[in-house]
C-alpha positions, 0 to 999 in steps of 0.5 A: 516531466510527469503527466496525469491520466484519467479513467471514469465511469458512471460512479467514479473518476480517477486521476493517475500520475505517470510519476510512480503510477500513483493515483492522485484523485478518486472522486464520486462522479455525482457529487465530487466527493473526494475519497483519496487524500489530497497530499497536504504536506503538513500531514503526508505529501503522498496519495497512493504510492506503489511500494516496489521492490521493497516494503518498509526499511532494510536493516542499516539500509542494506540487503544481501544477495549471494553475500553481496551488499546493496543499498536500498531506500525505504519502500523501494524506488518505484514510487519515485520513478517515471512510468510509461503509459501502455494502454488506456480505455475509458474505464481502465489504464495500464502503466509500466516501469522497466529496469535500467542501469540505475535500478540494476545498480541497487537491485540486480534484476531485470524486470518489467512492472505493470500497474493497472487500474480498472473501474467496475461500477463503484469498485476500483480494481488495482492490478500488478504484473511483475515479469522477471526478465533475468536469467536467474530467479528474482526476489521482490516485495510489492505493496499499496499505500493508499491514503483514504480521506476522512472528512470532518474528523473532529476531536469529539470522541463520539464522532470518530471513524472506525475500521471494521475487520472480517475477524472475530475478537481481535487483531494482532500487530507486529510492533515496529521499532523506532528504527522502522523494523519489525520487533518480536513483540506482538500487540493484540487489539481487541475489537468491539463488534469487529471494529477498532476506533481510529483515535489520536493514539492508535498510531503512536507506535507507527503502523499496525502490521497484521501478518499471516493473512489475518484479514481479507476485508477492511471497511472504514465506518463513518461517524454515523455508523455507515460503511464508507470504503471497503478494501478487499485483499488476498495478501499475507500482510496488511499495514494500517497507518496514519501519522501521529497527531490529532485529528489526522484526516486520513488513514492508509490501508496498505495491502503488502506482499512483503514486509520490512526487515526484522531487527538486526537482520543480516541474512540473504534477501531470499530468506526474508520473511514474506519475500516473494520469488519469480522464476526466470522469465515468469510473471507474478500477478496480484493486487487489491480492490476497493469498494466505495459506498456511493 
C-alpha cells in the first residue's frame, strides 16, 4: 500500500506518493493556492507521473534488443510501481525503484532509479538519478508529466491562459498520429510576443512535441497577463498536452529525455531517436525545475 510524504518551506508545500514517486499536491503555504492538477478522472486521473523507461508508445506495443522482442506499455512501468523512501529532510526528499524479476521480464536491465524533490524558496527542483547495475550498456528514456492547474478557465476567449516560450517567432511540433506515434510531418505554430494561446483546439491532434532543444524555459501566463508558473528544462524534447475538450482546467508541460516510436519503427532500441545510453555501472543525472510566481 502506498504512502504520502511531504516537504515544505516558507513558500511551498508538496505531497509525494510512494506509488510512482508521483507528486500529488503543490500548494502555496500562505494562501493554500493549488498549483498541481487534482487528478479528477473526468479529465485525467493522474497528477505528475514519472515516465520510465519509455516515453509514449512503441510501435505495435513491442521493441527490440539484439533482435529479441519485448512488450512495453505506454510511458513505461515506473509510474505504476511502488518506490521506497530513502531520505527525507524538511525541504528535500528522495525515493528509489530497483529492478526486479517483473521489470526484467519486459526490460532486460538491472537498474536503480532515484527520484528527488527539493524546495528552494519559490522553486521546486525535480531530480532523476539512474544507475545501470547491468554488465552491459543500458538504453532508456525518462520524462516528467506534471499537470499544472489553470484556475477559473472560462469560455470567454479574452480570458484564456497563454504559454510563453523563450524563442522568437514560432515553435515546431512533430505531429503525433492517431496511434500515438511520431509522424514525419512538422507543424509550425506562430507565436505572438513569444506566446501561444491555450484554447479548446490547441490539442485536437494530441500533444505538441517540440524536438531538438527548441526551448529551455516555458512560462504559463494567466488571463491577466501575469506569469503563473515557469518550467526550466535542458532536455531534447518537450511535450505539451491536455485532453481534448472545452475549458480543460490544466495543461501538462513535459520535459522528455526520449520520445515515442516513429510510425512503423521496427529497428533496435538503441537506434531510436533521442534514446539515452548508460554504460555498465555508471550513473545518469538530470531533471527540471519549476518556479512559482507567488
